[in-house]
Rosetta silent file (secondary structure, phi, psi, omega in degrees, C-alpha in Angstrom):
SEQUENCE: MGVHNILYDLYQADYEVTQPVAAGTLYVDDKQLAICNVDTTAGALAFTLAQAPKPGLICAIILDTDGGDLTLTVTGGYNFDGDTSITFDDAGDYVVFMSMTIAGTAVWRAIRQEGTTATVEDISVDTLTATTGAITTLTATSLKLAVTAVAAAGSLIGEGGDLLAGLNVVSAADNTKCVDLPATVAGTVVIVSSQTAAKSLPVFPPASSSIDNLAANAAKTIGAATATTGAVFVADNATHWVTVLGDTA
SCORE:     score description
SCORE:     0.000 S_00000001
   1 L     0.000  113.703  178.622   24.752  101.249  125.905 S_00000001
   2 L   -70.117  145.900 -177.566   21.615   99.198  125.144 S_00000001
   3 H   -57.919  -39.852 -176.446   21.930   95.463  125.528 S_00000001
   4 H   -72.032  -12.440 -179.250   20.787   94.871  121.957 S_00000001
   5 H  -107.603    8.289 -172.658   23.513   97.222  120.651 S_00000001
   6 H   -57.786  -50.409 -176.715   26.462   95.868  122.638 S_00000001
   7 H   -64.231  -40.421  179.327   28.234   94.103  119.773 S_00000001
   8 H   -65.092  -44.200 -178.518   27.698   97.013  117.397 S_00000001
   9 H   -65.789  -37.090  176.002   28.891   99.542  119.960 S_00000001
  10 H   -64.031  -38.742  178.553   31.978   97.453  120.723 S_00000001
  11 H   -65.187  -38.796 -177.093   32.728   97.312  117.012 S_00000001
  12 H   -79.011  -14.772 -174.823   32.337  101.057  116.677 S_00000001
  13 L   -61.517  150.238  177.875   34.450  101.866  119.741 S_00000001
  14 L   -93.591  109.361 -177.584   37.741  103.709  119.291 S_00000001
  15 L   -94.675  -17.134 -173.142   40.481  101.490  120.673 S_00000001
  16 E   -78.590  141.183  171.385   43.505  103.384  119.335 S_00000001
  17 L  -118.964  145.646 -175.923   45.611  105.699  121.446 S_00000001
  18 L   -77.152  135.840  178.386   48.072  108.122  119.900 S_00000001
  19 L   -64.855  143.099  178.278   51.746  107.379  120.307 S_00000001
  20 L   -72.354  165.102  171.287   53.588  109.897  122.458 S_00000001
  21 L   -73.383  168.688  178.926   56.352  112.096  121.141 S_00000001
  22 L   -52.667  135.668  179.369   59.935  111.051  121.892 S_00000001
  23 L    67.967   11.499  178.337   60.553  110.877  125.648 S_00000001
  24 L   -87.849 -173.132 -177.613   56.799  111.287  126.214 S_00000001
  25 E  -126.869  134.765  176.571   54.407  109.151  128.221 S_00000001
  26 E   -94.011  121.162  178.409   51.601  106.896  127.015 S_00000001
  27 L  -108.846  121.518  177.811   48.512  107.053  129.248 S_00000001
  28 L   -84.850  -29.017 -176.788   45.925  104.305  128.823 S_00000001
  29 L    53.510 -130.075 -177.429   43.612  105.779  131.498 S_00000001
  30 L  -101.932   15.681 -179.087   40.342  103.802  131.522 S_00000001
  31 L   -74.704  119.088  178.176   40.408  102.781  127.852 S_00000001
  32 L   -86.864  145.539 -179.076   39.870   99.026  127.625 S_00000001
  33 L    57.441   40.390 -179.718   41.545   97.033  124.815 S_00000001
  34 E   -70.144  141.808  178.221   43.717  100.021  123.962 S_00000001
  35 E  -128.763  128.654  176.237   46.011   99.688  120.958 S_00000001
  36 E  -116.759  106.944  176.472   48.966  101.935  120.239 S_00000001
  37 E   -89.884  117.054 -171.894   50.323  101.563  116.707 S_00000001
  38 E   -99.746  134.315  178.123   53.789  103.107  116.681 S_00000001
  39 E  -114.984  117.620  178.424   55.385  104.734  113.647 S_00000001
  40 L  -110.112   30.183  179.573   59.156  105.284  113.790 S_00000001
  41 L   -53.101  -36.653 -177.597   59.491  106.582  110.253 S_00000001
  42 L   -79.043   -1.597  179.207   61.241  109.654  111.631 S_00000001
  43 L   122.566  179.962 -177.225   63.796  107.487  113.449 S_00000001
  44 L   -52.589  145.959 -175.198   64.286  105.731  116.761 S_00000001
  45 E  -137.014  142.348  176.297   61.726  106.539  119.417 S_00000001
  46 E  -135.246  128.816  173.540   61.620  106.105  123.193 S_00000001
  47 E  -148.145  175.321 -173.173   58.645  106.656  125.444 S_00000001
  48 E  -115.830  137.108  170.682   57.150  105.478  128.738 S_00000001
  49 E   -89.801  118.371 -176.667   53.999  103.474  129.475 S_00000001
  50 L   -64.028  159.150  177.158   52.441  105.129  132.521 S_00000001
  51 L   -51.782  140.574  178.582   51.551  103.163  135.631 S_00000001
  52 L   -58.992  133.023 -177.652   48.383  101.129  135.194 S_00000001
  53 L   -75.611  -25.562 -179.429   45.424  103.188  136.466 S_00000001
  54 L  -166.844  163.995  178.488   43.495  100.153  137.751 S_00000001
  55 L   -75.813  157.431  172.709   43.436   96.351  137.419 S_00000001
  56 L    95.726    2.539  179.437   41.657   94.518  134.604 S_00000001
  57 L   -92.069  148.326  175.264   42.784   96.589  131.603 S_00000001
  58 E  -124.429  132.404  176.230   44.334   95.093  128.481 S_00000001
  59 E  -141.921  156.712 -179.819   46.440   97.086  126.058 S_00000001
  60 E  -131.278  141.072  175.464   48.755   96.328  123.153 S_00000001
  61 E  -121.907  126.163 -174.415   51.704   98.228  121.733 S_00000001
  62 E  -126.489  134.731  170.653   52.751   97.427  118.165 S_00000001
  63 E   -82.837  101.340 -172.628   55.616   98.686  116.045 S_00000001
  64 E   -82.107  -48.226 -179.799   53.523   99.359  112.955 S_00000001
  65 E  -125.549  120.871 -171.378   56.011  101.165  110.708 S_00000001
  66 L   -97.607  108.132  171.471   59.710  100.546  111.254 S_00000001
  67 L  -122.477    7.608 -177.056   62.061  103.445  110.658 S_00000001
  68 L   164.520  165.908 -177.307   64.083  102.835  113.807 S_00000001
  69 L   -70.334  150.363  169.029   63.841  101.024  117.114 S_00000001
  70 E  -107.970  125.846  173.926   61.196  101.740  119.717 S_00000001
  71 E  -109.827  117.940 -177.343   62.383  101.599  123.320 S_00000001
  72 E  -108.553  129.863  173.716   59.515  101.329  125.775 S_00000001
  73 E  -107.058  122.229 -176.895   59.908  101.867  129.507 S_00000001
  74 E   -98.331  113.446 -179.493   57.108  100.319  131.556 S_00000001
  75 L   -61.951  127.329  179.997   56.496  102.186  134.797 S_00000001
  76 L    86.273   -1.697 -179.476   56.492   99.771  137.728 S_00000001
  77 L    84.724  158.422 -176.394   57.936   96.923  135.660 S_00000001
  78 L  -121.768    3.980  176.521   56.214   94.454  133.371 S_00000001
  79 L  -149.229 -179.702 -176.381   57.107   91.062  134.902 S_00000001
  80 L   -61.187  -32.636 -178.540   57.869   89.345  138.195 S_00000001
  81 L   -77.444   -8.195  179.748   61.550   90.306  137.966 S_00000001
  82 L    81.278   17.560  176.592   60.677   93.992  137.712 S_00000001
  83 L   -62.713  143.192 -175.055   62.150   94.464  134.217 S_00000001
  84 L  -121.723  -22.313 -172.303   61.125   97.826  132.753 S_00000001
  85 E  -105.469  132.992  178.289   62.728   98.223  129.302 S_00000001
  86 E  -131.517  134.382  177.823   61.495   96.607  126.076 S_00000001
  87 E  -110.272  131.690  174.071   62.931   97.119  122.582 S_00000001
  88 E  -110.241  125.365 -176.187   60.880   96.751  119.387 S_00000001
  89 L  -126.566   -2.524  178.223   63.076   96.612  116.268 S_00000001
  90 L  -137.673  147.839  176.694   60.963   95.241  113.409 S_00000001
  91 L   -56.952  133.467 -178.598   57.541   96.056  112.002 S_00000001
  92 L    99.196  -13.643  174.672   55.009   93.708  113.576 S_00000001
  93 L   -63.319  139.163 -179.284   56.782   93.412  116.924 S_00000001
  94 E  -152.510  160.916  171.040   54.234   93.721  119.710 S_00000001
  95 E  -136.957  135.519  173.782   53.560   93.261  123.412 S_00000001
  96 E  -106.504  129.095 -179.882   50.170   92.714  125.040 S_00000001
  97 E  -113.182  149.047  169.550   49.840   93.910  128.639 S_00000001
  98 E  -127.887  138.337  179.470   47.239   93.222  131.307 S_00000001
  99 E   -91.468  144.017  178.680   46.928   95.307  134.453 S_00000001
 100 E  -150.834  163.382  179.764   46.602   93.658  137.859 S_00000001
 101 E   -98.801  124.958  176.599   46.987   94.569  141.500 S_00000001
 102 E  -127.903  123.362 -178.177   50.092   93.344  143.305 S_00000001
 103 L    53.364   37.581  175.334   50.702   94.347  146.918 S_00000001
 104 L    83.681    2.328 -178.534   47.957   96.952  146.585 S_00000001
 105 E  -119.912  133.643  176.638   49.397   98.645  143.487 S_00000001
 106 E   -75.340  127.064 -179.025   48.062   98.405  139.932 S_00000001
 107 E  -135.505  161.627  174.578   50.860   97.295  137.602 S_00000001
 108 E   -91.645  144.036  171.217   51.261   96.100  134.026 S_00000001
 109 E  -131.913  128.327  177.002   52.289   92.540  133.249 S_00000001
 110 E   -70.534  124.767 -178.779   53.296   91.408  129.764 S_00000001
 111 E  -110.375  -12.256  177.938   51.129   88.401  128.878 S_00000001
 112 E  -162.680  142.156  176.459   52.190   87.910  125.224 S_00000001
 113 E  -151.817  157.538  172.864   54.912   89.232  122.967 S_00000001
 114 E  -146.278  125.126  173.182   56.461   88.581  119.597 S_00000001
 115 L    85.664  -13.845 -177.348   59.760   89.882  118.277 S_00000001
 116 L   -92.300 -179.353  176.695   60.595   92.198  121.183 S_00000001
 117 L   -91.864    7.783 -178.385   63.082   91.824  124.024 S_00000001
 118 L   -65.219  139.341  174.338   60.288   91.435  126.583 S_00000001
 119 L  -101.320  106.115  178.251   60.599   88.465  128.928 S_00000001
 120 L   -91.089  113.895 -165.221   57.142   86.999  129.411 S_00000001
 121 L   -59.238  -34.708 -176.252   57.563   84.887  132.535 S_00000001
 122 L   -86.793    3.002  177.483   55.195   82.052  131.675 S_00000001
 123 L  -114.757  -47.269  175.099   56.758   81.552  128.229 S_00000001
 124 L   -88.363  101.755 -173.489   60.464   82.148  128.744 S_00000001
 125 L  -103.097  123.508  176.755   61.154   79.659  131.487 S_00000001
 126 L   -80.840  -38.919 -178.369   64.482   79.682  133.297 S_00000001
 127 L  -133.127  125.362  178.940   63.678   76.672  135.483 S_00000001
 128 L  -116.662  118.860  179.167   61.150   73.949  134.681 S_00000001
 129 L  -121.076  125.983 -179.430   60.253   71.512  137.430 S_00000001
 130 L  -135.985  141.256  176.767   57.709   68.772  136.816 S_00000001
 131 L  -103.863  -20.643  179.053   56.631   65.780  138.862 S_00000001
 132 L  -161.802  169.919  178.671   54.330   64.206  136.304 S_00000001
 133 L   107.377  178.969 -176.092   52.794   64.795  132.888 S_00000001
 134 L  -131.097  139.363  173.541   54.059   64.833  129.326 S_00000001
 135 L  -115.973  119.176 -175.329   55.803   67.439  127.190 S_00000001
 136 L   -64.833  -48.992  178.986   55.503   66.713  123.481 S_00000001
 137 L  -137.790  127.293  177.710   58.507   68.797  122.412 S_00000001
 138 L  -123.449  117.265  177.809   61.033   70.483  124.688 S_00000001
 139 L  -113.104  125.250 -177.228   63.670   72.729  123.129 S_00000001
 140 L  -139.383  147.768  176.653   66.314   74.140  125.434 S_00000001
 141 L   -77.664  -21.439  174.322   69.663   75.862  125.011 S_00000001
 142 L  -152.691  151.692 -178.690   70.945   73.839  127.966 S_00000001
 143 L  -132.257  122.266  179.714   69.638   70.928  129.984 S_00000001
 144 L  -120.721  128.455  178.044   70.659   70.264  133.579 S_00000001
 145 L   -83.801  157.233  171.977   69.585   67.184  135.513 S_00000001
 146 L   -64.268  137.508 -179.111   68.834   67.167  139.205 S_00000001
 147 E  -114.903  127.010 -178.723   72.011   66.218  141.113 S_00000001
 148 E  -123.604  131.735  174.010   71.781   64.206  144.340 S_00000001
 149 E   -88.258  126.453 -176.304   74.629   63.317  146.712 S_00000001
 150 E  -130.762  135.613  174.832   74.202   59.749  147.981 S_00000001
 151 E  -101.737  127.652  175.398   76.308   57.738  150.420 S_00000001
 152 L   -62.774  148.083 -177.584   76.491   53.992  149.866 S_00000001
 153 E  -158.047  163.256  175.523   75.321   52.009  152.900 S_00000001
 154 L    60.116 -167.922  179.054   74.299   48.539  154.037 S_00000001
 155 L  -147.131   -2.411 -177.572   74.787   45.461  151.919 S_00000001
 156 L  -121.448  161.759  178.024   71.277   44.142  151.184 S_00000001
 157 L   -56.282  133.143 -178.986   68.343   45.294  149.071 S_00000001
 158 L    89.319   -9.412 -179.323   66.524   48.121  150.832 S_00000001
 159 L  -100.199  -13.887 -171.461   69.535   48.984  153.010 S_00000001
 160 L   -78.406  175.664  173.328   71.484   51.067  150.512 S_00000001
 161 E   -64.795  143.265 -173.967   71.656   54.763  149.852 S_00000001
 162 E   -85.637  116.845  175.884   68.520   55.979  148.088 S_00000001
 163 L   -82.648  152.722  176.486   69.025   56.921  144.435 S_00000001
 164 L  -125.322  163.349  173.820   66.755   59.444  142.712 S_00000001
 165 L   -58.718  141.323 -177.047   65.893   60.171  139.083 S_00000001
 166 E   106.851 -154.085 -177.465   68.679   62.269  137.530 S_00000001
 167 E   -94.973  126.639  178.413   72.373   62.281  138.410 S_00000001
 168 E  -115.059  119.300  178.921   73.456   60.628  141.660 S_00000001
 169 E   -98.036  110.245 -168.856   76.986   61.288  142.914 S_00000001
 170 E  -103.757  131.787  175.374   77.767   58.363  145.204 S_00000001
 171 E  -111.567  168.876  169.709   80.381   58.277  147.950 S_00000001
 172 L    74.760   12.888  174.793   81.589   55.577  150.353 S_00000001
 173 L   -61.296  137.957 -178.591   81.619   52.597  147.965 S_00000001
 174 L  -143.259   25.930 -177.311   83.778   49.831  149.488 S_00000001
 175 L    81.510  -13.226 -178.831   82.963   46.713  147.408 S_00000001
 176 L  -124.180  -47.302  179.633   80.119   45.874  149.829 S_00000001
 177 L   -58.829  149.497 -169.816   78.084   49.007  150.599 S_00000001
 178 E  -135.424  176.887  173.906   75.278   49.534  148.102 S_00000001
 179 E  -133.009  158.278 -178.319   72.640   51.873  146.706 S_00000001
 180 E  -118.919  131.503  173.938   68.946   51.313  145.838 S_00000001
 181 L   -66.947  154.760  178.992   67.139   52.394  142.683 S_00000001
 182 L   -74.181 -179.656  178.204   63.882   54.352  143.187 S_00000001
 183 L   -50.306  139.239 -175.041   60.394   52.964  142.589 S_00000001
 184 L   -80.213  100.259  177.584   60.214   51.281  139.187 S_00000001
 185 L  -122.346  122.114 -175.593   58.206   53.627  136.955 S_00000001
 186 L   -50.560  131.815  178.426   58.615   53.188  133.201 S_00000001
 187 L    97.817  -11.314  179.283   60.741   55.966  131.715 S_00000001
 188 L   -68.681  133.356  179.946   62.640   56.837  134.905 S_00000001
 189 E  -116.670  127.037  179.959   66.319   57.535  134.214 S_00000001
 190 E  -126.679  122.078  176.329   68.922   57.189  136.974 S_00000001
 191 E  -105.668  128.702 -179.368   72.588   58.018  136.440 S_00000001
 192 E  -115.448  123.161  176.644   75.009   56.681  139.035 S_00000001
 193 E  -118.972  107.413 -179.498   78.504   58.135  139.366 S_00000001
 194 E   -86.100  126.606 -172.177   80.610   56.339  141.957 S_00000001
 195 L   -96.894   -0.561 -177.249   83.327   58.609  143.290 S_00000001
 196 L   -98.284  113.723 -176.870   85.420   56.029  145.175 S_00000001
 197 L   -67.681  142.541  173.330   88.333   54.771  143.108 S_00000001
 198 L    65.430   20.532  177.651   89.087   51.057  142.925 S_00000001
 199 L  -128.660  131.710  178.506   85.895   50.080  144.794 S_00000001
 200 L   -81.276  161.867 -175.851   82.868   48.356  143.275 S_00000001
 201 E  -137.539  109.151  174.663   79.304   49.458  144.022 S_00000001
 202 E   -70.728  136.650  177.965   76.271   47.107  144.054 S_00000001
 203 E  -118.657  114.904 -178.994   73.072   48.730  142.716 S_00000001
 204 E   -95.653  145.575  170.242   69.836   47.059  143.851 S_00000001
 205 L   -79.632  170.670  171.123   66.419   47.385  142.189 S_00000001
 206 L   -65.326  161.023  179.300   63.320   47.990  144.319 S_00000001
 207 L   -53.992  135.424  178.012   61.794   44.863  145.848 S_00000001
 208 L    76.115    5.352  175.042   60.232   42.540  143.231 S_00000001
 209 L  -108.528  169.336 -179.086   61.973   44.343  140.344 S_00000001
 210 E  -138.845  164.964  178.932   64.990   43.246  138.326 S_00000001
 211 E  -121.462  129.099 -179.401   67.883   44.721  136.345 S_00000001
 212 L    51.579 -127.667 -178.293   68.796   43.425  132.860 S_00000001
 213 L  -101.719   18.350  179.181   68.688   39.594  132.860 S_00000001
 214 L   -78.681  161.947  176.940   69.311   39.209  136.588 S_00000001
 215 L   -68.803  159.138  176.722   66.846   37.591  138.958 S_00000001
 216 L   -56.175  139.028  176.991   64.373   39.761  140.835 S_00000001
 217 L    75.170    1.918 -179.614   65.953   41.642  143.744 S_00000001
 218 L   -86.173  146.864 -178.010   69.510   40.924  142.528 S_00000001
 219 L   -85.499  145.767  168.747   72.096   43.690  142.423 S_00000001
 220 E  -100.855  131.017 -173.201   73.906   44.957  139.347 S_00000001
 221 E  -104.410  125.934  171.591   77.471   45.862  140.283 S_00000001
 222 E   -80.855  122.192 -171.664   79.308   48.907  139.017 S_00000001
 223 L   -66.647  156.524  175.439   82.867   47.700  138.652 S_00000001
 224 L   -68.315  150.120 -179.799   85.871   48.998  140.553 S_00000001
 225 L  -146.715  162.150  177.338   88.028   51.466  138.674 S_00000001
 226 L   -76.242  -16.231  175.587   91.201   53.438  139.127 S_00000001
 227 L  -133.607 -173.175  179.598   89.093   56.579  138.747 S_00000001
 228 L   -62.550  149.751 -179.490   85.413   57.419  139.107 S_00000001
 229 E  -143.857  170.358 -177.313   83.030   55.167  137.222 S_00000001
 230 E  -170.371 -173.293 -179.935   79.300   54.883  136.717 S_00000001
 231 E  -159.381  160.151  177.701   76.269   53.589  134.862 S_00000001
 232 E  -117.598  126.616  179.995   72.894   54.682  133.503 S_00000001
 233 E  -114.890  136.150  178.813   69.753   52.760  134.454 S_00000001
 234 E  -129.491  128.880  175.682   66.384   53.150  132.706 S_00000001
 235 E   -79.822  119.928 -178.506   63.108   51.584  133.821 S_00000001
 236 L  -100.536   -7.901  168.787   61.482   50.098  130.725 S_00000001
 237 L  -158.058 -165.961 -171.566   58.354   48.838  132.482 S_00000001
 238 L   -79.191   -6.103 -178.375   56.853   48.656  135.958 S_00000001
 239 L  -136.393    6.598 -171.875   59.161   45.876  137.235 S_00000001
 240 E  -139.262  140.879  175.308   62.323   45.997  135.115 S_00000001
 241 E  -117.273  147.858  171.954   65.405   48.191  134.626 S_00000001
 242 E  -119.669  146.674  174.252   67.955   48.099  131.831 S_00000001
 243 E   -94.603  114.038 -175.317   71.547   49.274  131.970 S_00000001
 244 E   -96.617  -23.790  177.926   72.062   51.372  128.851 S_00000001
 245 E  -149.227  151.867  169.941   75.569   52.664  129.573 S_00000001
 246 E   131.124  171.185 -179.734   78.268   52.019  132.098 S_00000001
 247 L   -99.923   87.086 -176.881   80.885   49.733  133.558 S_00000001
 248 E  -126.998  161.547  177.617   78.767   47.028  135.158 S_00000001
 249 L  -134.333    0.000    0.000   78.936   43.317  135.789 S_00000001
């Protein structure tokens, strides 16, 4: 391939591979950027994508004409969990695979999909953990906060049990023992659930910070109750917290 003809030769290259017959096997071999357009006009079809021959290949499988579902079995699995089966059920459904070496074996990994049942690990996230940064829009079917067990302790600022962002389940409240809010960073949300009935719980800000209209370093007290009680604290700037919900005094 002459250097001056590279783009033309790439354009002229044959990228398509023929779909296997039912229960057959699709071999990509050394074809780079392989595309398999699948026609299920004759009805549902199932075939296998053979083990990747080497790392660095990219291939795509598309349900081009829909006359029935395509069930694809990926030899060696297509994601970290080792899932092997993918169903395509509408025209235009596709999966793009890239081959890579894991533990000395060339395997396929799905890097993009649309419309299929493939689980692409970096898009379908089961657990999202972040320490900093911003997410413009987060849509989730369920949202679970971090849960921390905290024991009330001491009676002065800096002596209490350490609260963290998220839900804090606090034990040992006795009208005197206390807890301390974390460093005051705007946007931090701390939920406090005191589990000791009929005992109040002082909640201190970090040193030099304040809660609601109280003086700096003063505690906000979650009132005693006949059952568990609590409050939600939100830092609205670098030195101040507000109580947005809860039984406090």
